[in-house]
C-alpha positions in Angstrom: -35.4 -4.8 -2.2 -33.0 -2.5 -3.5 -31.3 -2.1 -0.1 -31.1 -6.0 0.2 -29.2 -6.0 -3.2 -26.7 -3.4 -2.0 -26.1 -5.3 1.2 -25.4 -8.5 -0.9 -23.2 -6.5 -3.2 -21.3 -5.2 -0.2 -20.9 -8.6 1.2 -19.7 -10.0 -2.1 -17.2 -7.2 -2.4 -15.8 -8.0 1.0 -15.8 -11.7 0.3 -13.9 -11.2 -3.0 -11.3 -9.0 -1.3 -10.8 -11.3 1.6 -10.4 -14.3 -0.7 -8.0 -12.5 -3.0 -5.9 -11.4 0.1 -5.8 -14.9 1.5 -4.8 -16.4 -1.7 -2.1 -13.8 -2.2 -0.7 -14.7 1.3 -0.4 -18.3 0.2 0.5 -18.3 -3.5 2.6 -16.2 -5.9 0.6 -13.4 -7.7 0.6 -15.2 -11.0 -1.3 -18.2 -9.5 -4.1 -15.9 -8.2 -6.6 -15.8 -11.0 -10.1 -14.3 -11.2 -11.5 -17.9 -11.3 -9.6 -18.9 -8.1 -10.6 -15.8 -6.3 -14.2 -16.2 -7.3 -14.3 -19.9 -6.2 -12.7 -19.0 -2.8 -15.1 -16.2 -2.3 -18.1 -18.4 -3.2 -19.2 -16.1 -6.1 -19.4 -16.4 -9.9 -16.4 -15.3 -12.0 -18.8 -12.8 -13.5 -19.5 -11.2 -10.2 -15.6 -10.4 -9.8 -15.5 -8.9 -13.3 -18.7 -6.9 -12.7 -17.4 -5.5 -9.4 -13.8 -4.8 -10.2 -13.6 -4.9 -14.1 -10.5 -7.1 -14.3 -7.9 -8.9 -12.3 -5.8 -5.7 -12.4 -8.7 -3.7 -11.1 -9.2 -6.2 -8.2 -5.5 -5.9 -7.3 -5.6 -2.1 -7.4 -8.7 -2.1 -5.3 -7.2 -4.5 -2.7 -4.1 -2.5 -2.4 -6.0 0.7 -2.3 -8.1 -0.7 0.7 -5.0 -1.6 2.7 -3.6 1.8 2.0 -6.9 3.5 3.1 -6.5 1.8 6.5 -3.0 3.2 6.9 -4.2 6.7 5.7 -6.9 6.6 8.4 -4.4 5.9 11.1 -2.2 8.6 9.9 -5.0 11.3 9.7 -7.2 10.2 12.8 -5.3 7.7 14.7 -3.2 8.1 18.0 0.3 9.3 18.0 3.1 8.6 17.0 1.5 7.4 13.7 -1.4 9.9 13.9 -1.2 13.7 14.9 0.2 14.8 18.1 3.8 13.5 18.0 6.9 15.3 16.7 7.6 15.0 13.0 10.6 12.7 13.7 8.5 10.1 15.7 5.6 10.3 13.1 7.9 9.7 10.2 9.7 6.8 11.9 6.3 5.3 12.9 4.9 5.8 9.3 7.9 4.3 7.5 7.8 1.3 9.9 4.1 0.8 9.0 4.8 1.0 5.3 7.6 -1.5 5.7 5.2 -3.8 7.7 2.5 -3.3 5.1 4.9 -4.4 2.3 6.0 -7.4 4.2 2.6 -8.5 5.1 1.3 -7.9 1.7 4.4 -8.7 -0.5 2.7 -10.7 -3.1 -0.2 -8.1 -3.0 2.3 -5.2 -3.7 3.9 -7.2 -6.4 0.5 -8.0 -8.0 -0.5 -4.4 -7.6 2.7 -3.2 -9.3 2.1 -5.5 -12.2 -1.5 -4.4 -12.4 -0.5 -0.7 -12.5 2.2 -1.5 -15.1 -0.2 -3.4 -17.4 -3.3 -1.2 -17.1 -4.5 0.7 -20.2 -2.7 4.1 -20.3 0.0 2.9 -17.8 2.8 4.7 -19.8 1.1 8.0 -19.4 0.5 7.4 -15.6 3.7 7.0 -13.7 3.7 5.5 -10.1 4.1 9.0 -8.7 0.7 10.0 -9.9 -1.1 7.0 -8.2 -3.3 8.3 -5.2 -1.6 5.9 -2.7 1.9 7.2 -3.7 0.6 10.8 -3.7 -0.7 10.6 -0.2 2.4 8.9 1.1 4.7 11.3 -0.6 2.7 14.2 0.6 2.8 12.9 4.2 6.5 12.1 4.2 7.7 15.2 2.6 5.5 17.4 4.9 7.0 15.7 8.0 10.5 16.1 6.6 9.8 19.8 5.7 8.4 20.3 9.3 11.5 18.7 10.9 14.1 20.0 8.5 12.8 23.1 6.6 16.3 23.7 5.1 16.3 20.5 2.8 14.6 19.4 -0.3 11.8 17.5 1.5 10.0 16.4 -1.8 13.0 14.9 -3.3 14.1 13.0 -0.1 10.5 11.7 0.3 10.8 10.3 -3.3 14.2 8.6 -2.4 12.8 7.1 0.9 9.7 5.7 -0.8 11.5 4.7 -3.9 13.5 2.1 -1.9 10.3 0.0 -1.5 10.5 -0.8 -5.2 14.2 -1.6 -5.4 15.7 -5.0 -5.2 16.8 -6.5 -2.9 14.5 -4.5 -0.6 11.4 -5.5 -2.6 12.5 -9.1 -2.4 13.0 -8.9 1.3 9.6 -7.6 1.8 8.0 -10.2 -0.5 9.8 -12.7 1.9 8.0 -11.2 4.8 10.9 -9.3 6.3 10.3 -5.8 7.4 12.2 -5.2 10.7 15.6 -4.7 9.0 14.0 -2.1 6.6 12.1 -0.3 9.4 15.3 -0.1 11.5 17.2 1.4 8.6 14.5 3.9 7.9 14.7 4.9 11.5 18.5 5.5 11.3 18.0 7.5 8.2 15.2 9.6 9.6 16.8 10.3 12.9 20.1 11.3 11.0 18.2 13.5 8.7 16.1 15.4 11.3 18.8 15.7 13.9 21.4 16.6 11.3 20.0 20.1 11.0 
């Protein structure tokens, strides 16, 4: 019986996450309430609260799941995103994927940002301490350091990733456009790595 309950809980979790993601694709974040997600997932509102704690918790978990997929591709996937390619190629591929993730999930990223900003203790926890950002920054700075050991890789990584949160780029991503940002990231990365 216990195994059945766990399987049901896992199915509910996936249904809730899929419903939230689908709603965020079609509606602004402020219109995606726990009640609306629960109805779309076919579960009670209490199930969403029990599983995720709050709307903010749901948004953080959904964004974390999308980021884990990218992390998996970076650590175990094929090159150029995964291991086996030159640092320059891996960095271009990673930043293109981050731009695409932002465009595909623009409303989710906006909801995630809001959730992070309004969570209890948010003032003591800057964006840079979030596990998603920590992984992305470590990966980007590591590739920069490998390709250009003579530059401040950590600072440049903050600068590159910080552009995702700046207007008008964030607005461009929310509107679903990522090709221009990916192309600009590529120009910057190739100039940086080859400039040495």
